[in-house]
C-alpha positions as a Markdown table, in Angstrom:
| # | Residue | x | y | z |
|---|---|---|---|---|
| 1 | Met | 101.2 | 99.1 | 226.9 |
| 2 | Leu | 103.8 | 101.7 | 228.3 |
| 3 | Ile | 106.4 | 100.1 | 230.2 |
| 4 | His | 107.1 | 103.3 | 232.1 |
| 5 | Lys | 105.1 | 105.1 | 234.8 |
| 6 | Arg | 104.8 | 109.0 | 235.6 |
| 7 | Ser | 106.6 | 108.3 | 238.9 |
| 8 | Asp | 109.5 | 107.1 | 236.9 |
| 9 | Phe | 110.2 | 110.2 | 236.2 |
| 10 | Pro | 111.2 | 113.5 | 238.1 |
| 11 | Lys | 108.2 | 115.1 | 240.0 |
| 12 | Gly | 107.1 | 118.2 | 237.8 |
| 13 | Phe | 108.3 | 116.2 | 234.4 |
| 14 | Val | 106.1 | 117.1 | 231.6 |
| 15 | Phe | 104.5 | 115.1 | 229.4 |
| 16 | Gly | 102.8 | 116.6 | 225.9 |
| 17 | Ala | 102.1 | 115.9 | 222.6 |
| 18 | Ala | 103.2 | 118.1 | 219.3 |
| 19 | Thr | 102.1 | 119.1 | 216.2 |
| 20 | Ser | 102.6 | 122.0 | 213.5 |
| 21 | Ala | 100.0 | 124.7 | 212.4 |
| 22 | Tyr | 100.4 | 123.8 | 208.4 |
| 23 | Gln | 100.6 | 120.4 | 209.0 |
| 24 | Ile | 97.0 | 120.1 | 211.2 |
| 25 | Glu | 95.2 | 123.5 | 210.8 |
| 26 | Gly | 93.9 | 123.6 | 207.3 |
| 27 | His | 95.3 | 126.8 | 205.4 |
| 28 | Lys | 92.4 | 127.8 | 203.4 |
| 29 | His | 90.7 | 128.9 | 206.5 |
| 30 | Gly | 90.5 | 131.9 | 208.5 |
| 31 | Gly | 92.2 | 134.2 | 205.8 |
| 32 | Ala | 95.9 | 133.0 | 205.9 |
| 33 | Gly | 97.9 | 133.8 | 203.4 |
| 34 | Arg | 99.8 | 132.0 | 200.9 |
| 35 | Ala | 102.8 | 130.1 | 202.0 |
| 36 | Met | 106.0 | 128.6 | 200.4 |
| 37 | Trp | 104.3 | 125.2 | 200.9 |
| 38 | Asp | 101.6 | 126.1 | 198.6 |
| 39 | Asp | 103.9 | 127.0 | 196.3 |
| 40 | Phe | 106.1 | 123.6 | 196.8 |
| 41 | Ala | 103.3 | 121.6 | 196.5 |
| 42 | Ala | 102.0 | 123.1 | 193.4 |
| 43 | Thr | 105.1 | 122.0 | 191.5 |
| 44 | Pro | 104.9 | 118.9 | 189.7 |
| 45 | Gly | 107.2 | 116.1 | 191.4 |
| 46 | Asn | 107.6 | 118.2 | 194.6 |
| 47 | Val | 104.9 | 116.3 | 196.9 |
| 48 | Ile | 103.2 | 112.9 | 196.4 |
| 49 | Arg | 100.3 | 113.6 | 194.2 |
| 50 | Ala | 100.6 | 117.3 | 194.8 |
| 51 | Glu | 98.9 | 117.2 | 198.2 |
| 52 | Asp | 99.1 | 120.3 | 200.0 |
| 53 | Gly | 97.9 | 121.6 | 203.6 |
| 54 | Ala | 94.9 | 123.5 | 202.5 |
| 55 | Thr | 92.2 | 121.3 | 204.3 |
| 56 | Ala | 95.0 | 119.2 | 206.3 |
| 57 | Cys | 93.1 | 117.8 | 209.7 |
| 58 | Asp | 90.9 | 120.8 | 209.9 |
| 59 | His | 92.3 | 121.5 | 213.4 |
| 60 | Tyr | 90.9 | 125.3 | 212.6 |
| 61 | His | 87.7 | 124.1 | 213.5 |
| 62 | His | 88.2 | 120.8 | 215.5 |
| 63 | Tyr | 90.6 | 122.3 | 217.9 |
| 64 | Pro | 88.1 | 121.8 | 220.8 |
| 65 | Ala | 88.1 | 118.1 | 220.2 |
| 66 | Asp | 91.2 | 117.7 | 219.4 |
| 67 | Leu | 92.3 | 119.4 | 222.8 |
| 68 | Asp | 90.1 | 117.2 | 224.6 |
| 69 | Leu | 92.0 | 114.4 | 223.3 |
| 70 | Leu | 95.1 | 115.8 | 224.9 |
| 71 | Lys | 93.4 | 116.4 | 228.2 |
| 72 | Glu | 91.4 | 112.6 | 228.5 |
| 73 | Gly | 95.1 | 111.4 | 227.7 |
| 74 | Gly | 96.3 | 112.5 | 230.5 |
| 75 | Phe | 98.9 | 114.9 | 228.9 |
| 76 | Asp | 100.2 | 118.3 | 230.5 |
| 77 | Ala | 101.1 | 120.1 | 227.8 |
| 78 | Tyr | 100.9 | 120.8 | 224.1 |
| 79 | Arg | 103.4 | 121.9 | 221.7 |
| 80 | Phe | 101.8 | 123.8 | 218.9 |
| 81 | Ser | 103.1 | 126.4 | 216.4 |
| 82 | Thr | 101.7 | 129.4 | 214.8 |
| 83 | Ser | 101.6 | 130.4 | 211.0 |
| 84 | Trp | 103.6 | 133.7 | 210.1 |
| 85 | Ala | 101.2 | 133.3 | 206.8 |
| 86 | Arg | 98.1 | 133.1 | 208.7 |
| 87 | Val | 98.9 | 135.9 | 211.2 |
| 88 | Met | 100.6 | 138.0 | 208.7 |
| 89 | Pro | 99.3 | 137.0 | 205.0 |
| 90 | Asp | 102.0 | 139.0 | 203.2 |
| 91 | Gly | 104.4 | 138.3 | 205.9 |
| 92 | Arg | 104.0 | 142.0 | 207.5 |
| 93 | Thr | 100.5 | 143.1 | 207.3 |
| 94 | Val | 98.3 | 141.7 | 210.4 |
| 95 | Asn | 95.2 | 139.3 | 209.7 |
| 96 | Pro | 93.0 | 139.6 | 213.0 |
| 97 | Glu | 91.2 | 136.5 | 212.0 |
| 98 | Gly | 94.7 | 134.9 | 212.5 |
| 99 | Leu | 95.5 | 136.2 | 215.8 |
| 100 | Asp | 91.7 | 135.8 | 217.0 |
| 101 | Phe | 92.0 | 132.1 | 216.2 |
| 102 | Tyr | 95.5 | 132.0 | 218.3 |
| 103 | Asp | 93.4 | 133.5 | 220.9 |
| 104 | Arg | 90.9 | 131.0 | 221.3 |
| 105 | Leu | 93.3 | 128.1 | 220.9 |
| 106 | Thr | 95.3 | 129.7 | 223.9 |
| 107 | Asp | 92.6 | 130.1 | 226.1 |
| 108 | Ala | 90.9 | 126.6 | 225.2 |
| 109 | Met | 94.2 | 124.7 | 226.2 |
| 110 | Leu | 94.2 | 126.8 | 229.3 |
| 111 | Glu | 90.2 | 125.8 | 230.3 |
| 112 | Arg | 91.7 | 122.0 | 229.7 |
| 113 | Gly | 94.5 | 122.6 | 232.3 |
| 114 | Leu | 97.0 | 122.4 | 229.5 |
| 115 | Lys | 100.3 | 124.3 | 229.3 |
| 116 | Pro | 100.6 | 126.2 | 226.1 |
| 117 | Cys | 104.0 | 125.6 | 224.7 |
| 118 | Ala | 104.4 | 127.7 | 221.5 |
| 119 | Thr | 107.0 | 127.5 | 218.5 |
| 120 | Leu | 106.7 | 130.6 | 216.6 |
| 121 | Tyr | 107.9 | 129.1 | 213.3 |
| 122 | His | 107.6 | 125.7 | 212.0 |
| 123 | Trp | 108.3 | 126.2 | 208.2 |
| 124 | Glu | 105.1 | 128.7 | 206.9 |
| 125 | Leu | 107.3 | 131.4 | 205.4 |
| 126 | Pro | 104.6 | 133.5 | 203.4 |
| 127 | Ser | 105.1 | 133.5 | 199.8 |
| 128 | Ala | 105.4 | 137.2 | 199.8 |
| 129 | Leu | 108.8 | 137.3 | 202.0 |
| 130 | Ala | 110.2 | 134.0 | 200.0 |
| 131 | Asp | 109.8 | 136.5 | 196.7 |
| 132 | Arg | 111.9 | 138.7 | 198.6 |
| 133 | Gly | 114.7 | 136.0 | 198.9 |
| 134 | Gly | 113.1 | 134.3 | 202.2 |
| 135 | Trp | 116.0 | 133.0 | 204.5 |
| 136 | Arg | 118.5 | 134.1 | 202.0 |
| 137 | Asn | 117.7 | 137.6 | 202.8 |
| 138 | Arg | 119.5 | 139.2 | 206.0 |
| 139 | Asp | 115.9 | 141.6 | 206.3 |
| 140 | Ile | 114.3 | 138.0 | 207.6 |
| 141 | Ala | 115.6 | 138.6 | 210.8 |
| 142 | Gly | 113.5 | 142.0 | 211.1 |
| 143 | Trp | 110.5 | 140.7 | 209.4 |
| 144 | Phe | 110.5 | 137.5 | 211.9 |
| 145 | Gly | 111.1 | 139.9 | 215.1 |
| 146 | Asp | 108.3 | 141.7 | 213.6 |
| 147 | Phe | 105.9 | 138.7 | 213.6 |
| 148 | Thr | 107.2 | 137.8 | 216.9 |
| 149 | Glu | 105.9 | 140.9 | 218.5 |
| 150 | Ile | 103.0 | 140.8 | 216.6 |
| 151 | Ile | 101.8 | 137.4 | 218.0 |
| 152 | Met | 103.5 | 137.2 | 221.4 |
| 153 | Gly | 101.7 | 140.8 | 221.5 |
| 154 | Arg | 98.4 | 138.8 | 221.6 |
| 155 | Ile | 99.1 | 135.3 | 223.4 |
| 156 | Gly | 102.7 | 135.9 | 224.9 |
| 157 | Asp | 101.1 | 136.6 | 228.2 |
| 158 | Arg | 99.5 | 133.0 | 228.7 |
| 159 | Met | 102.1 | 131.0 | 227.2 |
| 160 | His | 104.3 | 128.0 | 229.4 |
| 161 | Ser | 106.8 | 128.4 | 226.9 |
| 162 | Val | 108.2 | 130.0 | 223.7 |
| 163 | Ala | 110.1 | 128.5 | 221.3 |
| 164 | Thr | 111.6 | 130.5 | 218.3 |
| 165 | Ile | 112.2 | 128.1 | 215.4 |
| 166 | Asn | 111.6 | 124.7 | 215.0 |
| 167 | Glu | 114.6 | 122.4 | 213.4 |
| 168 | Phe | 117.0 | 125.2 | 212.1 |
| 169 | Trp | 118.8 | 122.4 | 209.7 |
| 170 | Cys | 115.3 | 121.5 | 207.8 |
| 171 | Val | 114.9 | 125.3 | 207.6 |
| 172 | Ala | 118.3 | 126.0 | 206.1 |
| 173 | Phe | 119.9 | 123.0 | 204.9 |
| 174 | Leu | 117.6 | 120.6 | 203.7 |
| 175 | Ser | 115.3 | 123.1 | 201.9 |
| 176 | His | 117.9 | 125.1 | 200.3 |
| 177 | Phe | 121.0 | 122.4 | 199.5 |
| 178 | Leu | 119.2 | 119.1 | 199.2 |
| 179 | Gly | 115.8 | 120.6 | 198.1 |
| 180 | His | 113.6 | 118.2 | 199.4 |
| 181 | His | 111.7 | 120.9 | 201.5 |
| 182 | Ala | 110.4 | 124.2 | 200.4 |
| 183 | Pro | 111.6 | 126.3 | 198.7 |
| 184 | Gly | 113.3 | 123.4 | 197.2 |
| 185 | Leu | 116.6 | 125.0 | 196.5 |
| 186 | Arg | 120.1 | 123.3 | 195.4 |
| 187 | Asp | 122.2 | 125.9 | 196.0 |
| 188 | Ile | 125.4 | 126.2 | 198.1 |
| 189 | Arg | 125.2 | 130.1 | 198.3 |
| 190 | Ala | 121.8 | 130.2 | 199.4 |
| 191 | Thr | 122.0 | 127.7 | 202.4 |
| 192 | Ala | 125.1 | 129.3 | 203.8 |
| 193 | Arg | 123.0 | 132.4 | 203.9 |
| 194 | Ala | 120.2 | 130.8 | 205.0 |
| 195 | Met | 122.1 | 128.7 | 207.7 |
| 196 | His | 123.4 | 132.3 | 209.3 |
| 197 | His | 120.2 | 134.2 | 209.0 |
| 198 | Val | 117.9 | 131.7 | 210.8 |
| 199 | Leu | 120.0 | 131.7 | 214.0 |
| 200 | Leu | 120.1 | 135.4 | 213.3 |
| 201 | Ala | 116.4 | 135.4 | 213.5 |
| 202 | His | 116.1 | 133.7 | 216.3 |
| 203 | Gly | 118.3 | 135.6 | 218.5 |
| 204 | Thr | 116.1 | 138.7 | 217.1 |
| 205 | Ser | 113.2 | 137.0 | 218.3 |
| 206 | Ile | 114.8 | 136.4 | 221.5 |
| 207 | Glu | 115.8 | 140.1 | 222.0 |
| 208 | Arg | 112.2 | 140.9 | 220.8 |
| 209 | Met | 110.8 | 138.9 | 223.6 |
| 210 | Arg | 112.9 | 139.7 | 226.4 |
| 211 | Gly | 111.7 | 143.6 | 225.7 |
| 212 | Met | 108.4 | 142.3 | 225.9 |
| 213 | Gly | 109.0 | 141.0 | 229.3 |
| 214 | Leu | 108.4 | 137.6 | 228.2 |
| 215 | Gly | 110.0 | 134.2 | 229.8 |
| 216 | Asn | 110.9 | 130.4 | 229.3 |
| 217 | Leu | 112.2 | 131.2 | 225.9 |
| 218 | Gly | 114.2 | 128.5 | 223.9 |
| 219 | Ala | 114.8 | 127.1 | 220.3 |
| 220 | Val | 114.2 | 123.4 | 219.1 |
| 221 | Phe | 117.4 | 121.8 | 217.3 |
| 222 | Asn | 117.1 | 118.4 | 215.4 |
| 223 | Met | 119.5 | 115.9 | 215.6 |
| 224 | Glu | 120.4 | 112.7 | 214.2 |
| 225 | Trp | 123.2 | 110.5 | 215.7 |
| 226 | Ala | 126.4 | 110.4 | 213.2 |
| 227 | Met | 128.3 | 107.4 | 212.6 |
| 228 | Pro | 131.0 | 106.2 | 210.5 |
| 229 | Ala | 130.4 | 103.1 | 208.1 |
| 230 | Asp | 133.8 | 101.8 | 209.0 |
| 231 | Asp | 136.7 | 102.5 | 211.0 |
| 232 | Ser | 138.7 | 104.1 | 207.9 |
| 233 | Pro | 140.1 | 108.0 | 208.8 |
| 234 | Glu | 137.9 | 108.9 | 205.5 |
| 235 | Ala | 134.4 | 107.2 | 207.3 |
| 236 | Val | 135.2 | 108.7 | 210.7 |
| 237 | Glu | 135.7 | 112.5 | 209.0 |
| 238 | Ala | 132.7 | 111.8 | 206.9 |
| 239 | Ala | 130.8 | 111.5 | 210.2 |
| 240 | Ala | 132.3 | 114.0 | 212.1 |
| 241 | Leu | 131.5 | 116.6 | 208.9 |
| 242 | Tyr | 128.1 | 115.4 | 209.0 |
| 243 | Asp | 127.6 | 115.6 | 212.9 |
| 244 | Asp | 129.1 | 119.5 | 212.6 |
| 245 | Tyr | 126.7 | 121.0 | 209.7 |
| 246 | Tyr | 123.5 | 118.7 | 211.0 |
| 247 | Asn | 123.9 | 118.7 | 214.9 |
| 248 | Arg | 127.0 | 121.1 | 216.2 |
| 249 | Phe | 126.3 | 124.1 | 213.9 |
| 250 | Tyr | 122.9 | 125.8 | 215.0 |
| 251 | Ile | 123.4 | 124.7 | 218.6 |
| 252 | Ser | 127.3 | 126.1 | 219.0 |
| 253 | Gly | 126.0 | 129.2 | 217.2 |
| 254 | Ala | 123.3 | 129.8 | 220.0 |
| 255 | Phe | 125.1 | 128.5 | 223.1 |
| 256 | Lys | 128.8 | 129.6 | 222.1 |
| 257 | Gly | 128.7 | 131.9 | 219.8 |
| 258 | Thr | 130.9 | 130.3 | 217.2 |
| 259 | Tyr | 130.5 | 128.1 | 214.1 |
| 260 | Pro | 132.5 | 124.5 | 213.9 |
| 261 | Ala | 135.6 | 125.2 | 211.7 |
| 262 | Arg | 134.5 | 122.4 | 209.6 |
| 263 | Val | 131.5 | 124.3 | 208.3 |
| 264 | Val | 133.6 | 127.9 | 208.2 |
| 265 | Glu | 136.1 | 126.3 | 206.1 |
| 266 | Ala | 133.9 | 124.9 | 203.5 |
| 267 | Leu | 131.0 | 127.6 | 203.2 |
| 268 | Gly | 132.6 | 130.7 | 205.2 |
| 269 | Gln | 133.0 | 131.8 | 201.5 |
| 270 | His | 129.5 | 131.6 | 201.4 |
| 271 | Phe | 128.1 | 133.6 | 204.5 |
| 272 | Pro | 127.4 | 137.2 | 204.7 |
| 273 | Asp | 129.8 | 139.9 | 204.9 |
| 274 | Arg | 130.7 | 140.5 | 208.6 |
| 275 | Trp | 128.7 | 137.4 | 209.9 |
| 276 | Gln | 131.0 | 137.3 | 212.7 |
| 277 | Asp | 129.3 | 140.6 | 213.9 |
| 278 | Asp | 125.9 | 138.7 | 214.4 |
| 279 | Phe | 126.7 | 136.4 | 217.4 |
| 280 | Gly | 126.0 | 139.2 | 219.7 |
| 281 | Thr | 122.1 | 138.5 | 218.9 |
| 282 | Ile | 122.5 | 135.0 | 218.0 |
| 283 | Ser | 123.5 | 134.0 | 221.6 |
| 284 | Ala | 121.2 | 135.6 | 223.5 |
| 285 | Pro | 120.7 | 133.7 | 226.9 |
| 286 | Leu | 118.1 | 131.0 | 226.3 |
| 287 | Asp | 115.8 | 129.5 | 229.3 |
| 288 | Trp | 115.8 | 126.0 | 227.7 |
| 289 | Ala | 117.0 | 124.1 | 224.6 |
| 290 | Gly | 114.5 | 121.4 | 223.1 |
| 291 | Val | 115.8 | 118.4 | 220.9 |
| 292 | Asn | 114.2 | 116.6 | 218.4 |
| 293 | Tyr | 115.2 | 113.1 | 217.7 |
| 294 | Tyr | 114.2 | 110.5 | 215.8 |
| 295 | Thr | 117.4 | 108.2 | 213.8 |
| 296 | Arg | 120.7 | 108.0 | 213.4 |
| 297 | Ser | 122.9 | 108.1 | 210.3 |
| 298 | Ile | 125.5 | 106.1 | 209.0 |
| 299 | Leu | 128.2 | 107.7 | 206.9 |
| 300 | Ala | 130.4 | 106.9 | 204.1 |
| 301 | Pro | 133.1 | 108.9 | 202.1 |
| 302 | Asn | 132.4 | 109.5 | 198.4 |
| 303 | Asp | 134.5 | 111.4 | 195.6 |
| 304 | Gly | 131.8 | 114.0 | 195.0 |
| 305 | Pro | 131.5 | 117.4 | 195.4 |
| 306 | Trp | 131.6 | 118.7 | 199.5 |
| 307 | Pro | 130.6 | 117.6 | 201.5 |
| 308 | His | 132.1 | 114.2 | 199.9 |
| 309 | His | 129.8 | 111.8 | 201.6 |
| 310 | His | 126.5 | 109.8 | 201.6 |
| 311 | Ser | 124.4 | 108.1 | 204.1 |
| 312 | Val | 124.4 | 104.1 | 203.7 |
| 313 | Glu | 121.7 | 101.8 | 205.0 |
| 314 | Gly | 122.0 | 100.2 | 208.5 |
| 315 | Pro | 120.8 | 97.0 | 209.9 |
| 316 | Leu | 118.7 | 98.0 | 212.6 |
| 317 | Pro | 114.5 | 97.8 | 212.5 |
| 318 | Lys | 113.1 | 100.7 | 210.3 |
| 319 | Thr | 110.3 | 102.8 | 210.8 |
| 320 | Gln | 108.0 | 103.8 | 208.0 |
| 321 | Met | 110.3 | 106.4 | 206.5 |
| 322 | Gly | 112.9 | 104.1 | 206.6 |
| 323 | Trp | 114.5 | 105.6 | 209.8 |
| 324 | Glu | 116.4 | 103.0 | 212.0 |
| 325 | Val | 115.1 | 102.6 | 215.3 |
| 326 | Tyr | 118.2 | 103.8 | 217.7 |
| 327 | Pro | 117.2 | 105.1 | 220.9 |
| 328 | Lys | 120.9 | 105.1 | 222.0 |
| 329 | Gly | 121.1 | 108.4 | 220.1 |
| 330 | Leu | 118.7 | 110.2 | 222.1 |
| 331 | Arg | 120.4 | 109.6 | 225.5 |
| 332 | Asp | 123.7 | 110.1 | 224.0 |
| 333 | Phe | 122.4 | 113.8 | 222.6 |
| 334 | Leu | 121.1 | 114.6 | 225.6 |
| 335 | Val | 124.1 | 113.6 | 227.8 |
| 336 | Arg | 126.4 | 115.5 | 225.4 |
| 337 | Thr | 124.4 | 118.4 | 224.6 |
| 338 | Ala | 124.5 | 119.1 | 228.5 |
| 339 | Ala | 128.2 | 118.4 | 228.7 |
| 340 | Glu | 129.2 | 120.6 | 226.3 |
| 341 | Tyr | 126.8 | 123.4 | 225.1 |
| 342 | Thr | 123.8 | 123.7 | 227.6 |
| 343 | Gly | 125.0 | 123.1 | 231.1 |
| 344 | Asp | 122.6 | 123.6 | 233.5 |
| 345 | Val | 119.9 | 124.8 | 231.6 |
| 346 | Pro | 116.7 | 122.8 | 231.1 |
| 347 | Leu | 116.4 | 120.3 | 228.1 |
| 348 | Trp | 112.9 | 119.4 | 226.6 |
| 349 | Val | 112.3 | 116.2 | 223.9 |
| 350 | Thr | 110.6 | 118.5 | 221.9 |
| 351 | Glu | 109.9 | 115.8 | 219.4 |
| 352 | Asn | 110.0 | 112.1 | 219.3 |
| 353 | Gly | 108.1 | 109.6 | 217.3 |
| 354 | Met | 107.4 | 107.4 | 214.7 |
| 355 | Ala | 105.7 | 106.7 | 211.3 |
| 356 | Asn | 104.2 | 103.4 | 211.0 |
| 357 | Ala | 101.7 | 101.8 | 208.5 |
| 358 | Asp | 98.8 | 101.7 | 210.7 |
| 359 | Thr | 95.6 | 99.9 | 210.1 |
| 360 | Met | 92.4 | 100.4 | 211.1 |
| 361 | Thr | 90.3 | 96.9 | 211.9 |
| 362 | Asp | 86.8 | 97.3 | 213.5 |
| 363 | Gly | 87.4 | 100.8 | 214.7 |
| 364 | Val | 90.9 | 100.1 | 216.2 |
| 365 | Val | 94.7 | 100.9 | 215.4 |
| 366 | Gln | 96.8 | 98.3 | 217.2 |
| 367 | Asp | 100.2 | 100.2 | 216.7 |
| 368 | Glu | 102.2 | 98.2 | 218.9 |
| 369 | Ala | 105.6 | 99.3 | 217.1 |
| 370 | Arg | 104.6 | 102.6 | 218.1 |
| 371 | Ile | 104.5 | 101.9 | 221.6 |
| 372 | Asp | 107.4 | 99.6 | 221.3 |
| 373 | Tyr | 109.3 | 103.2 | 220.1 |
| 374 | Phe | 108.1 | 105.2 | 222.9 |
| 375 | Asn | 109.0 | 102.6 | 225.4 |
| 376 | Ala | 112.3 | 102.5 | 224.1 |
| 377 | His | 112.8 | 106.3 | 223.8 |
| 378 | Leu | 111.5 | 107.0 | 227.1 |
| 379 | Gly | 114.2 | 104.4 | 228.4 |
| 380 | Ala | 116.8 | 106.5 | 226.6 |
| 381 | Val | 115.1 | 109.6 | 228.6 |
| 382 | Arg | 115.3 | 108.0 | 231.9 |
| 383 | Asp | 118.9 | 106.9 | 231.3 |
| 384 | Ala | 119.7 | 110.8 | 230.5 |
| 385 | Ile | 118.2 | 112.0 | 233.6 |
| 386 | Ala | 119.9 | 109.4 | 235.7 |
| 387 | Lys | 123.3 | 110.8 | 234.3 |
| 388 | Gly | 122.5 | 113.9 | 235.8 |
| 389 | Val | 120.9 | 115.7 | 232.6 |
| 390 | Pro | 118.0 | 118.4 | 233.4 |
| 391 | Val | 115.4 | 117.0 | 231.5 |
| 392 | Lys | 112.0 | 118.6 | 231.9 |
| 393 | Gly | 109.8 | 117.0 | 229.5 |
| 394 | Tyr | 108.9 | 114.8 | 226.6 |
| 395 | Met | 106.7 | 115.8 | 223.6 |
| 396 | Ala | 105.6 | 112.7 | 222.0 |
| 397 | Trp | 105.6 | 113.5 | 217.8 |
| 398 | Ser | 102.5 | 113.6 | 217.1 |
| 399 | Leu | 98.9 | 113.7 | 218.5 |
| 400 | Leu | 97.6 | 113.5 | 215.1 |
| 401 | Asp | 98.3 | 111.9 | 211.6 |
| 402 | Asn | 99.0 | 115.0 | 210.0 |
| 403 | Tyr | 100.3 | 116.2 | 206.2 |
| 404 | Glu | 103.7 | 115.1 | 206.3 |
| 405 | Trp | 105.5 | 117.7 | 204.0 |
| 406 | Ala | 106.8 | 116.3 | 200.8 |
| 407 | Leu | 105.3 | 113.0 | 201.7 |
| 408 | Gly | 101.8 | 114.1 | 201.7 |
| 409 | Tyr | 99.2 | 112.3 | 203.7 |
| 410 | Glu | 100.9 | 108.4 | 203.7 |
| 411 | Lys | 103.0 | 108.7 | 206.4 |
| 412 | Arg | 101.3 | 108.6 | 209.7 |
| 413 | Phe | 103.1 | 109.7 | 213.1 |
| 414 | Gly | 100.0 | 110.0 | 215.2 |
| 415 | Met | 98.9 | 108.6 | 218.4 |
| 416 | Val | 95.1 | 109.5 | 217.0 |
| 417 | His | 94.5 | 108.3 | 213.6 |
| 418 | Val | 92.8 | 110.7 | 211.3 |
| 419 | Asp | 90.5 | 109.3 | 208.3 |
| 420 | Phe | 91.8 | 112.4 | 206.2 |
| 421 | Asp | 88.2 | 111.8 | 204.0 |
| 422 | Thr | 85.8 | 112.2 | 207.0 |
| 423 | Leu | 88.4 | 114.1 | 209.1 |
| 424 | Ala | 87.0 | 111.7 | 211.9 |
| 425 | Arg | 89.6 | 111.0 | 214.8 |
| 426 | Thr | 90.3 | 107.6 | 216.3 |
| 427 | Pro | 93.1 | 107.2 | 219.2 |
| 428 | Lys | 95.2 | 104.7 | 218.4 |
| 429 | Ala | 96.8 | 101.9 | 220.9 |
| 430 | Ser | 99.3 | 104.1 | 221.5 |
| 431 | Trp | 97.2 | 107.3 | 223.1 |
| 432 | His | 95.7 | 104.3 | 225.3 |
| 433 | Ala | 98.9 | 103.5 | 226.1 |
| 434 | Phe | 100.0 | 107.0 | 227.2 |
| 435 | Arg | 96.4 | 107.5 | 229.0 |
| 436 | Glu | 97.5 | 104.5 | 231.2 |
| 437 | Met | 100.6 | 105.5 | 231.9 |
| 438 | Leu | 99.7 | 109.2 | 232.7 |
| 439 | Gly | 96.9 | 107.9 | 235.3 |
| 440 | Ala | 93.9 | 109.8 | 233.1 |
């Protein structure tokens, strides 16, 4: 069971669960266009068994039952994402079926008393825009602004909150430097341009929504606590550099209108021309900031090319992803983010959860390890609140087992088990634990 109670958190604290469109909806339905994840998965070696999101959890047809699970679990809110490729299959032309789907989904949330918390972009770039350079092309800021106006013109009036982009680091660095996610590039110049353009697109989207009269706007930053492998100056510098390009770069751009000096020194020659002129847009005021947190990384130096370091395995218990369970990092990020970047701006934990090798026995999934993970991290949130950090909500990742990107359907993050053959949903012990905690 969860050892925390709703009453342990401030009055009005919001508990929700999060998903993303491509991971659950079923991309073959409703006139969705080809997304770069379809292309990435079709390339041999990129995704386990070349699995894609064509069917996923078929949330497109099962959303009423899925939203019932949120209501029955006592959750207050649903953090969902909209698919650019569903709404605008070629990135520029509207698909009425896509808008109609998000209209129905929004109304269904409200009918169940759930707060709709939209994220505009969770990695579903239309292939047609990837063909035009994707995040390497400065024009993407305007394209994303146009998408923002189209989708928010339909559902924006009913949103509790709106985030622009989910996990800037994953969109830019993981996908253009490490090559682990679509579009699967390993190019330092493409990376630098994507890092800047994803923030420019974010700021453009905020400006467009302000122009539409929308409020409660934010962005979602993923963070991974960086620690040196030892006390040597080289290891300390390795961890500081990792912290700069992973954790600080995007939130510094959004809230301070600057980039960390280490990153500018390394990548500045690859940034677009006159990049400094864009900070007026990039740092458009936000109403809240989201922190996605899962683990830490331990850094050791090496003599390879920039960034001259690598991660080493730590001693702590690990999730099915091989990620160490380190809840202190969540508390420390919330404290640091408020102290150094956001001040009194409300913070949300927009993702937190674990993949676990869940097994079903007699129709029951006893995911006690996930309950332990939630207990530890909810405790970290309470500690941050006790230190005066204005944390307003917590979104568990994830409601459903789903398509875990390059890892296909092997890694299960859900509080609800999904049989990917029959699409049957079975709430796990963690869902029941939240239900008890939230008094449903």
